C-alpha positions as CSV (number, residue, x, y, z in Angstrom):
1,M,38.3,27.1,-6.1
2,K,36.1,29.9,-7.4
3,K,36.3,33.5,-6.5
4,L,34.1,34.7,-3.7
5,S,30.6,36.1,-4.3
6,M,29.7,39.4,-2.6
7,V,27.8,37.5,0.1
8,N,30.8,35.3,0.8
9,K,33.1,38.3,0.9
10,A,30.8,39.8,3.6
11,I,30.8,36.5,5.5
12,Y,34.6,36.2,5.2
13,A,35.0,39.8,6.5
14,I,33.0,38.8,9.6
15,N,35.0,35.6,9.8
16,I,38.2,37.7,10.0
17,V,36.9,39.8,12.9
18,V,35.8,36.7,14.8
19,A,39.1,35.0,14.2
20,L,41.1,38.0,15.3
21,L,39.0,38.3,18.5
22,L,39.6,34.7,19.3
23,L,43.3,35.1,18.6
24,L,43.4,38.1,21.0
25,S,41.6,36.1,23.7
26,F,44.6,33.6,23.9
27,I,46.6,36.2,25.8
28,L,43.8,37.0,28.3
29,P,44.8,34.5,30.9
30,F,48.1,36.3,31.2
31,L,46.7,39.9,31.5
32,P,45.7,41.0,35.1
33,P,42.2,42.5,35.1
34,K,43.3,45.4,37.2
35,T,45.5,46.6,34.3
36,F,43.6,45.3,31.4
37,S,39.9,45.3,32.6
38,I,38.6,46.2,29.1
39,L,40.2,43.2,27.5
40,A,39.3,40.9,30.5
41,V,35.6,41.2,29.6
42,L,36.3,39.4,26.3
43,N,37.1,36.2,28.1
44,L,33.4,35.7,28.8
45,G,32.8,35.2,25.1
46,V,35.7,32.8,24.3
47,S,33.4,29.8,24.2
48,F,31.1,31.6,21.8
49,L,34.1,32.7,19.6
50,I,35.3,29.1,19.4
51,L,31.9,27.9,18.3
52,L,31.6,30.7,15.7
53,N,35.0,29.9,14.3
54,A,34.1,26.2,14.1
55,L,30.9,27.1,12.2
56,F,32.9,29.3,9.8
57,F,35.4,26.4,9.3
58,I,32.6,24.0,8.4
59,Y,30.9,26.5,6.1
60,W,34.1,27.1,4.0
61,L,35.0,23.4,4.1
62,I,31.6,22.4,2.7
63,G,31.9,25.0,0.0
64,L,35.5,23.8,-0.8
65,K,36.8,27.3,-0.2
66,K,40.4,27.9,0.9
67,Q,39.1,30.5,3.5
68,F,38.6,27.5,5.9
69,V,42.3,27.8,6.7
70,L,41.8,31.0,8.7
71,S,39.5,29.5,11.3
72,L,41.3,26.2,11.2
73,V,44.6,27.8,12.2
74,V,43.0,29.9,14.9
75,L,41.2,26.9,16.3
76,C,44.4,24.8,16.4
77,L,46.1,27.6,18.3
78,G,43.2,27.7,20.7
79,Y,43.5,24.0,21.2
80,V,47.2,24.4,22.1
81,S,46.4,27.3,24.4
82,F,43.3,26.0,26.2
83,G,42.6,22.5,25.1
84,S,39.3,21.4,23.6
85,L,36.1,23.3,24.5
86,Y,34.3,20.1,24.0
87,K,35.7,16.7,25.1
88,F,34.7,14.0,22.7
89,T,36.2,11.2,24.7
90,S,33.9,9.2,27.0
91,S,34.0,10.1,30.7
92,K,36.8,8.3,32.5
93,Q,35.8,5.9,35.3
94,T,38.5,3.9,37.0
95,E,37.5,1.7,40.0
96,H,39.9,1.7,42.9
97,P,39.3,0.6,46.6
98,N,40.7,4.0,47.8
99,N,38.5,6.1,45.5
100,F,36.6,9.0,47.2
101,K,34.2,11.5,45.6
102,V,34.3,15.2,45.8
103,M,31.2,17.2,44.8
104,N,31.0,21.0,44.2
105,Y,27.7,22.7,44.1
106,N,26.5,26.3,44.3
107,V,23.0,25.7,45.7
108,R,21.8,29.4,45.5
109,L,20.5,29.4,49.1
110,F,18.6,26.1,48.5
111,D,16.2,28.1,46.3
112,L,15.1,30.1,49.4
113,Y,13.2,32.7,47.3
114,D,11.6,30.2,44.8
115,W,13.7,31.1,41.7
116,I,13.0,27.5,40.5
117,P,9.3,26.9,39.6
118,D,9.2,23.4,41.0
119,A,8.1,22.9,44.6
120,N,10.4,21.6,47.4
121,T,13.6,22.3,45.6
122,E,15.6,22.3,48.9
123,T,14.6,18.8,49.7
124,K,15.3,17.6,46.1
125,I,18.8,19.0,46.4
126,V,19.3,17.1,49.7
127,E,17.9,13.9,48.1
128,F,20.2,14.3,45.1
129,I,23.3,14.8,47.2
130,K,22.3,11.8,49.4
131,Q,21.8,9.6,46.3
132,E,25.2,10.6,44.7
133,S,26.9,10.2,48.2
134,P,30.0,12.3,47.8
135,D,32.6,11.8,50.5
136,I,33.4,15.5,50.5
137,L,30.9,18.2,49.6
138,S,31.8,21.8,48.8
139,I,28.9,24.2,48.8
140,Q,28.7,27.9,47.7
141,E,25.8,30.1,48.7
142,Y,25.0,27.8,51.5
143,H,22.0,28.7,53.8
144,P,21.0,26.8,57.0
145,H,17.5,26.2,55.5
146,E,15.1,24.8,58.1
147,K,14.1,22.0,55.7
148,V,17.7,21.1,54.7
149,D,19.2,18.2,56.6
150,L,22.7,17.2,55.7
151,S,23.4,15.3,58.9
152,F,24.3,12.2,57.0
153,F,27.7,13.8,56.7
154,K,29.7,13.2,59.9
155,Y,31.6,16.5,59.8
156,K,31.2,20.0,58.6
157,Y,32.6,23.5,58.6
158,E,30.6,26.5,57.5
159,K,31.3,30.2,57.4
160,L,28.2,32.4,57.2
161,S,27.5,36.1,57.0
162,G,24.4,38.4,56.6
163,K,22.0,39.9,59.0
164,K,18.5,38.8,58.0
165,T,19.5,35.9,55.8
166,K,22.5,33.9,56.8
167,Y,24.5,32.5,53.9
168,G,28.1,31.6,52.9
169,Q,30.3,28.6,52.1
170,A,30.3,25.2,53.7
171,I,32.4,22.0,53.5
172,F,30.8,18.7,54.5
173,S,32.9,15.5,55.0
174,Q,32.6,11.8,55.9
175,F,36.2,12.0,57.0
176,P,37.3,13.8,60.2
177,I,38.0,17.6,59.9
178,I,40.9,18.4,62.2
179,N,41.3,22.1,61.3
180,S,39.4,24.7,59.4
181,G,39.2,28.4,58.7
182,S,38.2,31.3,56.4
183,I,40.0,33.7,54.1
184,E,38.1,36.9,54.2
185,F,37.7,39.0,51.1
186,P,37.2,42.8,51.5
187,N,34.0,44.6,50.7
188,T,32.0,41.5,49.8
189,A,30.1,38.6,51.3
190,N,32.2,36.2,49.1
191,N,35.1,34.4,50.7
192,A,37.1,31.2,50.7
193,I,37.1,28.6,53.4
194,F,39.3,25.5,54.0
195,A,39.2,22.2,55.9
196,D,42.0,19.9,56.7
197,I,40.6,16.4,56.4
198,V,42.1,13.1,57.6
199,T,41.5,10.3,55.1
200,N,42.5,6.7,55.5
201,S,46.0,7.3,54.4
202,D,46.9,11.0,54.8
203,T,45.8,14.5,55.7
204,L,44.6,16.7,52.8
205,R,43.4,20.3,52.5
206,V,40.1,21.1,50.8
207,Y,39.5,24.7,49.7
208,N,36.1,26.1,48.8
209,I,36.3,29.4,46.9
210,H,33.5,31.7,45.9
211,L,34.9,34.6,43.8
212,E,33.0,37.8,43.1
213,S,29.9,37.4,41.1
214,L,29.5,39.3,37.7
215,K,25.8,39.8,38.5
216,I,24.7,39.0,35.0
217,D,21.1,38.0,34.5
218,A,21.0,35.2,32.0
219,K,17.5,35.9,30.9
220,M,17.4,37.6,27.5
221,E,14.5,39.9,28.3
222,N,16.5,41.3,31.3
223,L,19.7,41.5,29.4
224,K,18.0,43.7,26.8
225,K,17.0,46.2,29.5
226,E,20.6,46.5,30.8
227,D,22.5,49.7,30.0
228,S,25.5,48.4,28.1
229,E,28.0,50.9,29.7
230,R,26.8,50.1,33.2
231,L,26.9,46.4,32.5
232,F,30.5,46.7,31.1
233,N,31.6,48.7,34.1
234,R,30.1,46.3,36.6
235,I,31.7,43.3,35.0
236,S,35.1,45.1,34.9
237,S,34.8,46.0,38.5
238,S,34.0,42.4,39.4
239,F,37.0,41.1,37.5
240,K,39.3,43.5,39.4
241,M,37.8,42.2,42.7
242,Q,38.3,38.7,41.6
243,Q,42.0,39.4,41.0
244,T,42.3,40.8,44.5
245,Q,40.5,37.8,46.0
246,T,42.7,35.4,44.0
247,E,45.8,37.1,45.3
248,L,44.6,36.8,48.9
249,F,43.8,33.1,48.3
250,L,47.2,32.4,46.7
251,K,49.0,34.0,49.7
252,H,47.1,31.7,52.0
253,K,47.6,28.6,49.8
254,A,51.4,29.2,49.7
255,S,51.6,28.5,53.4
256,C,49.9,25.1,53.1
257,H,52.1,22.0,52.9
258,Y,49.3,19.4,52.6
259,K,48.2,17.8,49.4
260,M,45.2,19.8,48.3
261,I,41.9,20.0,46.4
262,I,40.5,23.3,45.3
263,C,36.7,23.5,44.7
264,G,34.6,26.4,43.9
265,D,32.5,28.8,41.9
266,F,35.1,31.1,40.3
267,N,32.4,33.2,38.5
268,N,34.8,33.1,35.6
269,T,35.8,30.6,32.8
270,A,38.8,28.4,32.1
271,F,40.0,31.1,29.7
272,S,40.5,33.7,32.5
273,Y,43.4,35.1,34.4
274,V,42.0,34.0,37.8
275,Y,41.5,30.4,36.7
276,R,45.1,30.2,35.4
277,K,46.5,31.7,38.6
278,I,44.4,29.4,40.9
279,K,44.9,26.3,38.9
280,G,48.7,26.7,38.8
281,D,50.2,23.1,38.6
282,L,47.0,21.5,39.7
283,N,44.9,19.2,37.5
284,D,41.5,20.3,36.3
285,T,39.5,17.2,37.0
286,F,37.1,17.9,34.1
287,K,39.9,18.0,31.6
288,E,41.4,14.8,33.1
289,A,38.3,12.7,33.2
290,G,35.2,14.5,32.0
291,N,33.4,14.7,28.6
292,G,31.2,17.1,26.7
293,F,31.1,20.8,27.5
294,G,31.3,20.4,31.3
295,R,28.6,23.0,31.6
296,S,28.1,24.1,35.2
297,Y,26.1,27.3,34.9
298,D,22.6,27.9,33.5
299,F,23.4,30.4,30.8
300,K,21.0,30.0,27.9
301,F,23.1,31.1,25.0
302,F,26.0,28.7,25.1
303,P,27.5,26.3,27.6
304,V,29.5,27.9,30.4
305,R,31.9,26.2,32.8
306,I,32.7,28.4,35.9
307,D,32.7,25.8,38.7
308,F,35.7,23.6,39.2
309,V,37.4,20.8,41.2
310,L,41.1,21.1,40.9
311,A,43.4,18.4,42.4
312,D,47.0,18.2,43.4
313,E,49.2,15.9,41.2
314,A,49.3,13.6,44.2
315,F,45.8,12.5,43.3
316,A,44.8,10.2,40.5
317,V,41.7,11.6,38.8
318,N,39.6,8.4,38.3
319,G,36.3,10.0,37.2
320,F,34.4,13.2,36.6
321,K,30.7,13.9,36.2
322,S,28.7,17.0,35.2
323,Y,25.0,16.7,36.2
324,N,21.9,18.1,34.6
325,E,19.8,18.5,37.8
326,H,18.3,22.0,37.6
327,F,17.7,22.9,41.2
328,S,19.9,26.1,41.1
329,D,21.4,28.4,38.6
330,H,24.4,26.2,38.8
331,Y,24.8,22.5,38.0
332,P,26.6,20.2,40.4
333,I,29.9,18.6,39.4
334,M,31.7,15.6,41.0
335,A,35.3,14.2,40.7
336,T,36.4,10.8,41.8
337,L,39.9,10.9,43.2
338,N,42.5,8.5,44.6
339,L,45.4,9.6,46.7
340,L,48.5,8.0,45.2
341,Q,50.9,6.3,47.6
């Protein structure tokens, strides 16, 4: 192996910084944002850091340079810490007579204010849901739109707020809902709701969580206009609120003795403190049965997964699907589950 040129020395210096940042990010899920809000912001870029290190690894390997070892070691440590950013295996699909499907979808008020350029987005969302026919549907940013008819579900629970425009969270089910309620989060319209649902063989609890939004505009032209300090402070504040909301949710969850499924828009990634705390011993259905990046949010720079379906170990995860239907700033996801006997 030859000595590095000046250009490669500069590239390797950048490589070292990127590798160290990724290494630092491995401890982020264990650091509460209220205490380490500055570092917590870094978790938004973990996917990007992984991709950059993968590119550095390929660059040095092609050039037969021993510098490839740095990114290789850090990527291996990342795999041990988080698993693979991209799942190369094909999506699992196991047929079983007791399978049921759970969909999670942030519908952004059914495009009430025409964010999507296509016409009749609200009816397209309904048609899509009807076609995919989930047995349980968890919706964030639900709005009782006059053109939205989800009456093909037999049962529902919704919790709405707002004066002029009503919106909130909703759970729809083909199985009977025997109990339901809301976990109120302070100083925000976000909250978590739950429904106790009787299936053919047991009663299970479904949570629908919508954690505080980071209020980031994914459009490059709008991001450029943002004052960096104000943006940083706003994100830090949102992370702190997410921690408070997670603590309230976990307190409520601790009193539940049913087998459970947790759905929601966490407004944070699988590399975050709130994800680690909420997931606990549950299975992330994407990791169990999905493939690809599992993208669930329309962020133009790299794939972002901030929507989740987490399932108790009492459930077999027999399938998972990430959709590409662009009717919202989020993409729907669906897990196929079977309650083990």
